[in-house]
KOLFIVEX-910893 format. One line per 10 residues: number of its first residue (from 1); for each residue x, y, z of N, C-alpha, C. Coordinates in steps of 0.2 Angstrom, whole numbers. Each point is the difference from the previous one (the first is absolute). Layout:
! KOLFIVEX-910893
NUM = X Y Z X Y Z X Y Z ~ ...
END
This chain:
! KOLFIVEX-910893
1 = 984 365 384 -4 1 -6 2 -5 -6 ~ 7 -2 0 2 -5 -5 -3 -6 1 ~ -4 -2 5 -3 -6 1 -6 -1 -5 ~ -2 6 -2 -6 0 -5 2 -3 -7 ~ 7 0 -1 2 -3 -7 1 -7 1 ~ -3 -4 -4 1 -8 1 8 -1 -1 ~ 2 -5 3 7 -2 0 3 -2 -6 ~ -5 -3 -4 3 -3 -7 0 6 -5 ~ -2 6 2 0 5 -5 7 4 1 ~ 3 0 6 6 4 1 5 0 -5
11 = 2 -7 -2 5 0 -4 -1 3 -7 ~ -6 -1 -2 -2 3 -7 0 7 0 ~ -3 3 6 0 8 1 8 2 -1 ~ 4 -3 4 7 2 0 3 -1 -7 ~ -2 -5 -4 3 -1 -6 -2 5 -5 ~ -7 2 1 -3 5 -5 3 7 2 ~ 3 1 6 3 6 2 -6 5 2 ~ -6 -3 2 -5 5 2 0 1 7 ~ -2 6 2 -1 2 7 -6 -4 3 ~ 1 -3 6 -5 -4 4 -6 4 0
21 = 0 7 1 -6 3 0 -5 0 -6 ~ 3 -1 -6 -4 -1 -6 -4 -6 1 ~ 2 -6 2 -4 -6 1 -5 1 6 ~ 3 3 5 -5 2 6 -6 4 -2 ~ 1 5 -5 -5 4 -2 -5 -4 -4 ~ 3 -5 -4 -5 -4 -4 -4 -4 5 ~ 2 -3 5 -4 -3 5 -5 4 3 ~ 2 6 2 -4 5 3 -6 2 -4 ~ 1 0 -7 -5 2 -5 -4 -7 -2 ~ 1 -5 4 -4 -6 -1 1 -3 -7
31 = 6 1 -3 2 -4 -7 0 -7 2 ~ -3 -4 -4 0 -7 2 7 -3 0 ~ 1 -5 5 7 -2 0 2 -4 -6 ~ -4 -3 -4 2 -3 -6 3 5 -5 ~ -3 6 0 2 5 -5 7 2 2 ~ 1 2 7 7 2 2 5 -6 -1 ~ -2 -6 1 5 -5 -2 2 -1 -7 ~ -5 2 -4 1 0 -8 5 5 -1 ~ -1 6 3 4 6 -1 8 -2 2 ~ 0 -3 5 7 -2 3 4 -5 -5
41 = -4 -4 -4 3 -5 -4 1 2 -7 ~ -3 5 -2 0 2 -7 6 5 -2 ~ 4 -1 -5 5 5 -1 -2 7 -2 ~ -6 0 -4 -3 6 -2 -3 5 5 ~ -1 -3 6 -3 4 6 6 4 3 ~ 1 6 -2 5 5 3 -3 4 5 ~ 4 3 4 -3 4 6 -5 6 -3 ~ 2 3 -6 -4 5 -3 -7 -3 -2 ~ 0 -6 -3 -6 -4 -1 -4 -1 6 ~ 3 -2 5 -4 -2 6 -3 7 3
51 = 4 5 0 -3 6 3 -6 3 -4 ~ 1 -1 -7 -6 2 -4 -6 -4 1 ~ 1 -7 1 -6 -4 2 -3 1 6 ~ 4 2 5 -3 2 7 -3 6 0 ~ 2 5 -4 -4 6 -1 -7 -1 -3 ~ 0 -4 -5 -7 -2 -3 -4 -4 5 ~ 3 -5 3 -3 -4 5 -4 4 5 ~ 4 5 3 -3 5 5 -6 4 -3 ~ 1 2 -6 -6 4 -3 -6 -4 -1 ~ 1 -7 -2 -5 -4 -1 -3 -3 6
61 = 3 0 5 -2 -3 6 -3 5 5 ~ 3 6 0 -2 5 5 -3 6 -3 ~ 1 1 -6 -2 6 -4 -7 -1 -3 ~ -1 5 -5 -7 0 -3 1 -4 -7 ~ 6 -2 -2 1 -4 -6 -2 -7 1 ~ -3 -3 -5 -2 -7 1 2 -4 -7 ~ 3 -6 1 2 -4 -5 -5 -6 0 ~ -3 -2 -5 -5 -5 0 -1 -3 -7 ~ -4 -5 -1 -2 -3 -6 -7 4 -2 ~ 0 1 -6 -6 4 -3 -6 -5 0
71 = -6 3 0 -6 -4 0 -5 3 -5 ~ -5 -3 -2 -5 3 -5 -2 7 2 ~ -1 1 7 -2 6 2 5 6 -2 ~ 6 -2 -2 5 6 -2 -1 1 -7 ~ -5 -2 -4 -1 0 -7 1 8 -2 ~ -3 4 2 0 7 -2 7 3 2 ~ 2 -1 6 7 3 2 6 -3 -4 ~ -1 -7 -1 5 -3 -4 1 3 -7 ~ -6 1 -3 0 3 -7 2 7 0 ~ -1 4 5 3 7 1 7 0 1
81 = 3 -5 4 7 0 0 3 -2 -6 ~ -2 -4 -4 3 -2 -6 -1 5 -5 ~ -5 4 0 -1 6 -5 5 6 2 ~ 2 0 6 5 5 2 7 -2 2 ~ 2 -5 -3 7 -3 1 3 -2 -7 ~ 1 5 -5 2 -2 -6 7 -2 -1 ~ 2 -4 -5 6 -3 -1 4 6 -5 ~ 6 1 1 4 5 -3 4 -4 -6 ~ -3 1 -6 3 -3 -6 3 5 -5 ~ 6 3 1 3 5 -4 -4 6 -1
91 = -3 2 -6 -4 6 0 -7 -1 2 ~ -2 -6 2 -7 -2 2 -1 -2 7 ~ -6 1 3 -2 -3 6 -6 -4 -2 ~ 0 -6 3 -6 -5 -2 -2 -2 7 ~ -7 1 1 -3 -3 6 -6 -5 -2 ~ -1 -4 4 -5 -5 -1 -7 2 3 ~ -5 1 -4 -7 1 3 -3 -7 1 ~ -2 -1 6 -3 -7 2 -7 2 2 ~ -5 -4 -3 -6 1 2 -5 -1 -6 ~ -6 -2 2 -4 0 6 3 -5 5
101 = 2 -6 -3 3 -5 5 8 1 0 ~ 2 3 5 7 2 1 4 -6 1 ~ -2 -6 2 4 -6 2 -1 -5 -6 ~ -3 2 -5 -2 -5 -5 6 -5 -2 ~ 6 4 -2 6 -4 -2 2 -5 5 ~ 0 2 7 2 -5 5 -5 -6 1 ~ -6 1 -2 -5 -5 1 2 -6 -5 ~ 4 2 -5 2 -5 -5 6 -4 2 ~ 4 2 5 6 -3 2 -1 -4 6 ~ 4 -5 1 0 -5 6 4 2 5
111 = -2 -1 6 4 1 6 3 7 0 ~ -4 5 -1 2 7 0 -1 4 6 ~ 4 4 2 0 5 5 1 7 -2 ~ -5 4 1 1 7 -1 1 4 7 ~ 6 3 0 2 4 6 -1 7 0 ~ -2 4 5 -1 7 -1 3 3 7 ~ 2 6 -1 2 5 6 -6 5 0 ~ -3 1 6 -6 4 1 2 5 6 ~ -2 6 -1 0 5 5 -6 4 0 ~ -4 0 5 -6 4 1 -5 -1 -6
121 = 0 -6 -2 -5 -2 -5 2 1 -7 ~ 6 3 -1 3 0 -7 5 -5 -1 ~ 0 -3 -6 5 -5 -2 6 4 -3 ~ 6 -2 3 6 4 -2 4 -4 -5 ~ 0 -7 1 5 -4 -4 -3 -7 0 ~ 2 -4 -6 -3 -6 0 5 -5 -4 ~ 0 -6 1 3 -5 -5 -4 -6 1 ~ 2 -5 -4 -4 -6 0 5 -6 -2 ~ -1 -6 2 4 -6 -1 -5 -6 -2 ~ 1 -3 -5 -4 -6 -2 5 -6 0
131 = -2 -5 3 4 -7 0 -3 -5 -5 ~ 4 -3 -4 -3 -5 -4 6 -5 -2 ~ -2 -6 -3 5 -5 -1 1 1 -8 ~ 6 -2 -2 2 0 -7 6 -4 -1 ~ 1 -1 -7 6 -4 -2 5 6 -3 ~ 7 -1 3 5 4 -3 6 -4 -2 ~ 2 0 -6 5 -5 -2 -1 -7 2 ~ -7 -2 -1 -2 -6 1 0 -2 8 ~ 1 5 4 0 -2 7 -7 3 3 ~ -3 -4 5 -6 2 3 2 5 6
141 = -3 6 0 2 5 5 -7 4 2 ~ 0 2 6 -5 4 3 3 7 0 ~ -3 5 -3 3 7 -1 -6 5 2 ~ 3 6 1 -5 5 1 1 6 -4 ~ -5 3 -2 0 6 -5 -1 6 4 ~ 5 5 -1 -1 6 4 -3 6 -5 ~ -4 4 2 -4 4 -4 -3 6 4 ~ -2 5 -4 -4 6 2 3 3 6 ~ 7 1 0 3 4 5 -1 7 -2 ~ -4 4 4 -2 7 -1 0 4 6
151 = 2 6 0 0 5 5 -3 6 -2 ~ -5 3 4 -3 6 -2 5 5 -1 ~ -1 4 -6 5 5 -2 3 4 6 ~ -4 3 4 2 5 5 3 -3 6 ~ 1 -7 0 3 -4 6 6 -3 -3 ~ 3 1 -6 6 -3 -2 6 2 3 ~ 5 -4 -1 7 2 3 0 0 7 ~ -5 -3 4 0 0 7 0 -7 3 ~ 1 -5 -5 1 -7 3 -6 -4 0 ~ -6 2 -2 -6 -3 0 0 -7 -4
161 = 3 1 -6 1 -6 -5 3 -5 3 ~ 6 1 3 4 -5 3 -4 -4 6 ~ -4 4 4 -3 -2 5 -6 -5 -2 ~ -4 3 -5 -6 -4 -1 2 -7 -3 ~ 6 0 -4 3 -6 -3 2 -5 6 ~ 3 3 5 2 -4 6 -5 -3 4 ~ -6 2 0 -6 -2 4 -1 -8 -1 ~ 2 -2 -6 -2 -7 -2 5 -5 4 ~ 6 2 1 5 -5 2 -1 -1 8 ~ 1 5 4 0 -2 7 -7 -2 3
171 = -5 2 -4 -7 -2 2 -1 -7 -2 ~ 3 -2 -5 -1 -7 -3 -6 0 -4 ~ -2 6 -3 -6 1 -4 0 -4 -6 ~ 6 1 -4 1 -4 -6 2 -7 1 ~ -2 -5 -4 2 -7 1 7 0 -2 ~ 5 -4 4 7 -1 -2 0 -3 -7 ~ 5 2 -4 1 -3 -6 8 0 -2 ~ 2 -3 -5 7 0 -2 3 7 -2 ~ -4 4 -4 2 6 -2 -5 4 -3 ~ 1 6 -2 -4 5 -2 1 2 -7
181 = -5 2 -4 1 3 -7 -5 6 0 ~ 2 5 -5 -4 5 -1 1 3 -7 ~ -4 5 -2 1 3 -6 0 8 1 ~ 4 3 -4 1 8 0 -2 2 -6 ~ -3 6 -1 -1 3 -6 6 3 -3 ~ 1 0 -6 5 3 -3 1 8 2 ~ 6 2 1 2 6 2 -1 2 7 ~ -2 -5 4 -2 2 7 6 0 5 ~ 5 5 -2 6 0 4 -1 2 7 ~ -6 4 2 -1 2 6 0 -6 5
191 = -4 -5 -2 -1 -6 4 7 -4 0 ~ 4 0 -5 7 -3 0 4 3 6 ~ 0 7 0 4 3 5 -3 -1 7 ~ -6 -1 0 -3 -1 7 2 -7 2 ~ 0 -5 -4 2 -7 2 8 0 2 ~ 4 4 -4 7 0 2 1 4 7 ~ -4 4 2 0 4 6 -1 -5 6 ~ -6 -4 -1 -3 -3 6 2 -8 -1 ~ 2 -2 -5 2 -7 -1 7 -1 -4 ~ 5 2 3 6 0 -4 2 -7 -3
201 = 2 -1 -6 1 -7 -3 -6 -3 -3 ~ -6 4 0 -6 -2 -3 0 -2 -7 ~ 5 4 -4 0 -1 -7 7 -4 -2 ~ 4 -2 5 6 -3 -2 0 -5 -5 ~ -5 -5 0 0 -5 -4 -5 0 -6 ~ -2 6 -1 -6 2 -5 4 2 -6 ~ -3 -2 -6 3 2 -6 0 8 -1 ~ 5 3 -2 0 8 -1 -2 1 -7 ~ -4 6 -1 -2 2 -6 2 7 -2 ~ 4 1 -5 2 7 -2 -6 4 -1
211 = 0 6 4 -5 5 -1 -7 -2 3 ~ 0 -5 4 -7 -2 3 2 -4 7 ~ -6 -1 3 1 -3 7 2 -7 -1 ~ 3 -3 5 3 -7 0 -5 -5 0 ~ 1 -6 -3 -4 -5 0 -1 -4 -7 ~ -3 -5 0 -1 -4 -6 -6 3 -4 ~ 1 2 -6 -5 3 -4 -6 -5 -1 ~ -6 2 1 -6 -4 -1 -5 5 -4 ~ -3 -3 -5 -4 4 -4 -7 -3 -1 ~ -5 5 1 -7 -2 -1 -2 4 -6
221 = -4 -4 -5 -2 3 -6 -7 3 1 ~ -1 6 -2 -7 3 1 -2 2 -7 ~ -7 -3 -1 -3 1 -7 -5 5 1 ~ 0 6 -4 -6 5 0 -6 -3 -1 ~ -5 2 4 -7 -3 -1 -3 2 -7 ~ -4 -4 -3 -3 1 -6 -6 -5 0 ~ -5 2 -3 -6 -5 -1 2 -6 -4 ~ -3 -5 2 1 -7 -3 -4 -1 -6 ~ 3 -1 -6 -4 -1 -6 2 -7 -3 ~ 3 -4 4 2 -7 -3 -4 -5 1
231 = 2 -6 0 -4 -6 0 0 -2 8 ~ -6 0 2 -2 -2 7 -2 -7 1 ~ 0 -4 -5 -3 -7 0 4 -4 5 ~ -3 -4 4 4 -4 4 3 3 7 ~ -1 7 0 2 4 6 -6 0 5 ~ 1 -2 6 -6 0 5 3 0 7 ~ -4 1 5 2 0 7 2 -7 2 ~ 5 -1 4 2 -7 3 -6 -2 4 ~ 0 -7 0 -5 -3 5 5 -5 5 ~ -3 -2 5 4 -4 5 3 -6 -3
241 = -3 -3 -5 2 -6 -3 6 1 -4 ~ 1 7 -2 6 1 -4 7 1 3 ~ -1 0 7 6 2 4 6 -4 -1 ~ -1 -7 0 6 -4 -1 4 1 -6 ~ -4 1 -6 3 1 -6 4 7 0 ~ -3 5 3 3 7 0 6 -1 4 ~ 0 -4 6 6 0 4 6 -3 -4 ~ -2 -5 -4 6 -3 -5 2 5 -5 ~ -4 4 -2 2 5 -5 5 5 3 ~ -2 2 6 4 5 4 7 -2 1
251 = 0 -6 3 6 -3 2 5 -1 -6 ~ -3 -2 -6 4 -2 -6 3 7 -2 ~ -4 5 0 2 7 -3 6 3 4 ~ 0 -2 7 5 4 4 5 -5 3 ~ 0 -6 -2 5 -5 3 7 3 -1 ~ 4 -1 6 7 2 0 1 7 2 ~ -5 4 1 1 7 1 1 1 8 ~ 5 4 2 1 1 7 -6 5 3 ~ -1 -2 6 -6 3 4 -7 -2 -2 ~ 0 -5 -4 -6 -3 -2 -2 -6 5
261 = -6 0 2 -2 -5 4 -5 -5 -4 ~ 2 -6 -2 -5 -4 -4 -7 -1 3 ~ -5 1 -4 -6 0 2 -3 -7 2 ~ -5 0 4 -4 -6 1 -7 2 -1 ~ -5 -5 -2 -7 2 -1 -3 4 7 ~ 3 -3 6 -3 4 6 2 7 0 ~ 7 1 -2 3 7 1 -4 5 -5 ~ -2 -2 -6 -3 4 -5 -8 1 2 ~ -3 -5 3 -7 0 2 0 5 6 ~ 4 -1 5 0 5 5 1 7 -2
271 = 5 1 -5 1 7 -2 -7 3 -3 ~ -3 -4 -4 -6 2 -3 -6 1 5 ~ 0 -4 5 -5 0 5 2 6 5 ~ 5 3 -1 2 6 4 1 -3 8 ~ 2 -6 0 2 -3 7 -6 -2 4 ~ -6 0 -3 -6 -1 4 -3 -7 -2 ~ -3 -3 5 -5 -6 -1 -7 3 0 ~ -4 -1 -5 -7 2 0 0 7 -1 ~ -6 3 1 -1 7 -2 5 5 4 ~ 1 6 -4 4 5 3 -4 3 6
281 = 4 3 5 -3 3 6 -3 6 -2 ~ -5 3 4 -3 6 -2 5 6 0 ~ 0 4 -5 5 6 0 6 -2 -4 ~ 1 -6 -2 6 -2 -4 1 4 -6 ~ 5 3 -2 1 3 -6 4 -4 -5 ~ -3 -3 -5 4 -5 -4 6 4 -4 ~ 5 -4 -1 6 2 -3 1 -4 -6 ~ 1 -6 0 1 -4 -6 -2 -7 2 ~ -5 -3 -5 -3 -6 1 -2 -4 -6 ~ -5 -4 1 -2 -4 -6 -3 4 -6
291 = -3 5 1 -2 5 -5 5 3 -4 ~ 6 0 3 6 3 -4 5 -5 -3 ~ -2 -6 0 4 -5 -3 -3 -3 -7 ~ 4 -1 -5 -2 -1 -7 4 -6 -2 ~ -3 -4 -5 4 -5 -4 -2 1 -7 ~ 5 -3 -4 -1 -1 -7 -1 -7 -2 ~ -5 -2 -3 -1 -7 -2 0 -1 -7 ~ 4 -5 -2 0 -2 -7 -1 -7 -1 ~ -5 -2 -4 -2 -7 -2 -1 -4 7 ~ -4 4 4 -2 -3 7 6 -1 5
301 = 6 3 -1 5 0 4 3 7 2 ~ 1 1 6 2 7 2 8 0 -2 ~ 2 5 -3 6 1 -2 4 7 3 ~ -4 4 3 3 6 3 -5 2 6 ~ 3 3 5 -4 2 6 3 7 2 ~ -4 4 3 3 6 3 -5 3 5 ~ 2 4 5 -4 4 4 1 7 -1 ~ -5 4 1 1 7 -1 -2 4 7 ~ 5 2 3 -1 4 6 -1 8 -2 ~ -5 2 2 -2 8 -1 4 4 5
311 = 6 0 -1 5 4 5 -2 7 0 ~ -2 3 -5 -2 7 -1 -6 2 4 ~ -4 -5 2 -6 2 4 2 2 7 ~ 6 -3 3 2 2 6 7 3 1 ~ 4 0 -6 6 3 1 2 3 -7 ~ 2 7 1 2 4 -6 6 3 2 ~ 5 1 -5 6 4 1 -1 7 -3 ~ 1 5 4 0 7 -2 7 3 0 ~ 2 2 -6 6 2 -2 0 8 0 ~ 4 3 3 1 8 0 7 2 -2
321 = 0 4 -5 7 3 -2 2 5 5 ~ 6 0 3 2 5 5 0 7 -2 ~ 3 1 -6 1 6 -3 -7 4 -3 ~ -3 -4 -4 -6 3 -3 -7 -1 4 ~ 0 -5 4 -6 -1 4 -5 -5 -5 ~ 2 -2 -6 -4 -4 -4 -2 -6 4 ~ -6 -3 0 -2 -6 3 -3 -5 -5 ~ 1 -6 1 -4 -5 -3 -1 -6 4 ~ -6 -3 -1 -2 -6 5 0 -6 -5 ~ 3 -5 2 1 -6 -4 -4 -6 4
331 = -5 -3 -3 -3 -6 3 1 -6 -5 ~ 1 -6 3 1 -6 -4 -4 -6 3 ~ -1 -4 -5 -2 -7 2 6 -4 0 ~ 0 -6 4 5 -4 1 -2 -7 -2 ~ 4 -4 -4 -1 -7 -1 3 -4 5 ~ -4 -5 3 2 -5 5 -1 -7 -2 ~ 4 -4 2 -2 -8 0 -1 -2 -7 ~ 5 2 -5 -1 -2 -7 4 -5 -2 ~ -2 -4 -5 4 -5 -3 -3 -2 -7 ~ 4 -4 -4 -2 -3 -6 3 -6 -2
341 = -3 -4 -5 3 -6 -2 6 1 -4 ~ 4 -5 0 6 0 -4 -2 1 -8 ~ 4 5 -2 -1 2 -7 -6 5 -1 ~ -4 2 5 -6 4 -1 1 7 2 ~ 6 3 -1 1 7 1 -5 4 -3 ~ -3 -2 -6 -5 4 -4 -6 0 5 ~ -2 -6 3 -6 0 4 1 5 6 ~ 6 0 3 1 4 6 -1 8 -2 ~ 3 1 -6 0 7 -3 -8 2 -1 ~ -4 -5 -3 -7 2 -2 -4 1 7
351 = 2 -4 5 -4 1 6 3 7 3 ~ 6 2 0 2 6 2 -3 6 -4 ~ -1 -1 -6 -3 6 -4 -7 1 2 ~ -3 -6 2 -7 1 3 0 4 7 ~ 5 -2 4 1 4 6 2 7 -1 ~ 4 2 -5 1 7 -2 -7 3 -1 ~ -4 -3 -3 -7 3 -2 -4 1 7 ~ 1 -5 5 -4 0 6 3 6 4 ~ 7 1 -1 3 6 3 -3 7 -2 ~ -1 0 -7 -3 6 -2 -8 1 2
361 = -3 -6 1 -7 0 2 0 3 7 ~ 5 -2 4 0 2 7 3 8 1 ~ 2 3 -6 3 6 0 6 1 3 ~ 4 -5 0 7 0 2 5 2 -5 ~ 6 2 1 5 2 -5 4 -5 -3 ~ 2 -5 4 4 -6 -3 -2 -6 3 ~ 2 -6 -4 0 -6 3 7 -2 1 ~ 2 -2 6 7 -2 2 0 -8 0 ~ 6 -2 -3 1 -8 0 7 -1 0 ~ 3 -4 4 7 -2 0 2 -5 -5
371 = 3 2 -5 2 -4 -6 8 0 -1 ~ 4 2 5 7 -1 -1 2 -6 -3 ~ -2 -6 2 2 -6 -2 -5 -4 -4 ~ -4 4 -3 -5 -3 -5 1 4 -7 ~ 5 0 -3 1 4 -6 -5 -2 -6 ~ -2 -6 0 -5 -2 -5 -6 3 0 ~ -3 1 7 -6 3 1 1 8 -2 ~ 5 3 3 2 7 -2 0 1 -7 ~ 3 -4 -4 0 1 -7 -7 0 -3 ~ -4 -4 2 -7 0 -3 -4 6 2
381 = 3 4 5 -4 6 2 4 7 -2 ~ 5 -1 -5 4 6 -1 -4 5 -3 ~ -5 -1 -3 -4 5 -4 -4 4 5 ~ 0 -2 7 -5 3 5 4 6 3 ~ 5 2 -2 4 6 2 2 0 8 ~ 4 -5 1 1 -2 7 5 6 3 ~ -1 1 7 4 5 3 3 -4 6 ~ 7 0 1 4 -3 5 0 4 6 ~ -1 -4 6 2 3 6 5 -4 4 ~ 6 3 1 5 -4 3 2 2 7
391 = 0 -5 5 2 2 7 6 -4 1 ~ 3 1 6 6 -4 2 -2 -5 6 ~ 2 -6 -1 -1 -5 5 6 -1 5 ~ -1 1 6 5 -1 5 -1 -7 3 ~ 5 -4 0 -1 -7 3 5 -1 6 ~ -2 -2 6 5 0 5 4 -6 1 ~ 0 -5 -4 4 -6 1 4 -2 -6 ~ 6 4 -1 4 -1 -6 3 -7 -1 ~ 0 -4 5 3 -7 0 -5 -4 -4 ~ -7 2 -1 -4 -4 -4 -3 6 -5
401 = 3 1 -5 -1 6 -5 -7 -1 -4 ~ -3 5 -1 -6 1 -4 3 2 -7 ~ -2 -4 -5 2 1 -7 -6 2 -5 ~ -6 -4 2 -6 1 -5 -6 1 5 ~ -1 6 2 -5 1 5 -7 0 -2 ~ -5 -3 3 -7 0 -1 -3 6 3 ~ -4 3 -3 -3 6 2 -8 -1 1 ~ -2 -1 7 -7 0 1 -2 7 2 ~ -5 3 -4 -1 7 0 -4 2 7 ~ -2 -5 4 -3 2 6 6 3 5
411 = 6 -1 -2 6 3 4 3 5 -4 ~ -3 3 -5 4 5 -4 -2 7 2
END
């Protein structure tokens, strides 16, 4: 029977101290040889880890559990999963209501993979990864963003979260990148403890924060919706010929920020075209496009630009107090692809005031905009009663540190 074990694996098996039967079982379960070879060469692959992986591989291969990529046909099931897998935040639970277009946020991301575990038609767990290119400390990197790790409440503490996350790597679903980053909500210690259990060392190089989850603090400013009664002169929807000017304004406003990808006219056009050439296909549900992109023109020259994603149309956060049962639902619009001319903070603020008014017209609660590194714009809006939402950014490459992170709200 030992002849089933490739000769070049024997030394690695002995060095690991694993029983030969462990590897033989992997081969009998048809685990790809490349995966077994990776286990043999990685220091984190302990015998306990391999036994756990084989248990899940057996369930996924020969049982009723299925691990796969989500499709648009999962729209209702995915929305149901997200609504029934709340995050634990101190005295509160918060769940994300997704719909009618449950995958709207992911349609705004590039190279995104949404993974699910399904049993007998019910989705039990999910997670997603989105690969994109960015500058960090002036270096060009390909990174992936980890998000939406959720497990249905009644299936927690059984390893489903670890397994759905693991689907990406052996199957090669997610494109290889240099590292991962992600955000955690404040006070979400449950997920911190989960990571420490399944990925020891996950937070070793992450800044620690007294009384809160580890990570670099990142704040998004939220402005309560109110009708616009200011000066709308010069504010209009963008046209294709405006794109080059807008790209210059966006790059100027965010130059030097980590995780920012400098725009090109082709990049912004593709974003507003929603990735299509020509008419949208039948049944396409628009998320964010040309009708959502605005410019402010002064003396015949564009001095500010911004897009308004109606996030609340397809995503809402439901907060429930554990002790009292009190509930509140928060829906927001999000500012994307914004920029302004040098010295024109006033123009950016005027356009944002207009978008606060559009937020009220859409009957959403807040306009969200990342102004961490734009204090001049924030100062122009201080009378708008801003509310800060702070999360923790975990970055997986400490040798190239993030100091001033750019926040694209499609990843928030």
